[in-house]
Phi, psi and omega in degrees: 000359181289338181271358182282153176287164180302320182290332175294321178297321179295318178297318180296319180295319178296319179297319179294322178294316179298322179295317180295321178296317179298320179295318180295319180295325178286331181279322182252122180278130180291142179275131179274128178277123183213155178267358179288122180293152179289166182297321179297321178296320179296319180295314180296319179296322179294318180297313180298319180296319179296317180296316180296316179293327178294321177297317177296320180294319179297317178298318179294321179293323177297313179297319179295318178299314180295320181294317181293318180290331181264004183297320181298320178294315178299321183290320184279325185266331180067214181291343178299335179297328180268333186253341183282156180250003182265147173218087188227140172231112185242131177243120182278183182294333179280358180088008179276132183256128176243128184235138172232115182240129175209130183252022180301318180296320180288327174296318177299315179296320179299313181292318182296313180296321180293323178296317176300318179297319179291319181298327181266316189283322184295312177301319177297321180293318180295316179296320178296317179295320178295320179295316181294330184274319191243345186241327188293136174297149184299326183288338178256347186296314181297321179294316181293320177297319179296321179294317180296317179294328180293332179299329180291341182267356179292139176295150182296327182296329178293317176297321179295315179294319177297319179294323182288315187268332186250309186283325187299316178302319178290321181295325177296319177296318177295322179296320178296321177295316179297320179293325182287317187260339180239023181294344178288347174274131187304321184290340179258004180271125181237123181287324179241139184283069178235101188250356182284146175052052182259167173301332177296315178295316179298321178295323178294319178296316178295328177299318178294326183286330182270352181302315180300321182293308183295321180296317181297315180294314181296321179294322178296320179291314181296326180292343179262013175301129183304129183294327181295325177292320178297312180294326177295320178296318177294323180294331178276004176094013181285145172281175181296318180292323176295321177297320179296317181292322186265340185240301189292312182294315176297323179294321185262013184298316180295321178294324177296317178297316178298317178296322177296323179288327173296319175297325177296319176298321176295319181293324179299319188265002182289139188239295192293316182298317178293319179299329182284322189252003185242137174277101189278115177230133185278072179204138180294128180232111179265001178260105190291341182271346182277140189281064172199156180155207180162168171223173188297316184296315180292328176296319179297319178296320183293318188263350187293323187296326183243025183280141173282169180303318180290327178286328176298319177297323178293323177293322176294324175296322175297320176297324178293321176297315178296323178300312180294320181296313180293319180297318179295316180296316180294324178294317178295318179297317178297320178296317181294317181295316180295321178295323178294320180291324183283317185275341181072028180240000000 
């Protein structure tokens, strides 16, 4: 090629470049861009969909089973089942059975105990979440988070036994103080000095049980506080506590409410712990310090072992009411938490 003219050399170089490009194109197959998912993605999506639908199907079957078994009770008792305070099954000499079922007293106890749990547990959970997010040293933060999350895995019977043997003596002393100094408030007024196994003690046990749930949700919300707002508060001379009051708490208010409602759903359905520390009496008790009361779940445990067939159907109807109550509270809580995470408010 040394004898070729300059323009011949240029032509030869172009021909060699085109040849190399053609060789590369033939050796490497071009990837086609497509929106069609791969087979592995399709398989994984199918597995996840089946598992999610199976969970929904199991929940629907539980609700359907309770509704069908309790339909006779709903039909015979009507609204009295929700508002009545009687739970009686009477058989006369002729063998005729007359039943009066009403879970009004247990509904009152369920709500009352849950309110006590929220009043005590939610502030402790918020303070714990704030400490873990803004105050705890990094080397201890993971350990503390693991301990709080581990509390959610403890069996209910352990909380019940701890509440009965350890918490109850202290709770009785606190109940006496509340009765002495706040007895002018109707809910703290006790006609007889009987403070053991009261809704107050049961509420304290439930407060300890809901702390991991509320703390986890609140900590997740607080950790997503916009960094620019935090730095702006510090730049304006705010202290850490001032930043928390003006930035973190307003930002996480919706998440705190959602976490509290999730804890409320847990408190509604708790059974063994309440059964251990509460003196279950089928009577409405609006005095939280007096040692009597009950909730729907503990009532089902108490009466299931010796229930007649007609009473078993009434207990299943009670379970369906509790199922709807817990499901509704959890659905509202989930909606509030998701809205808080998406909107950043």
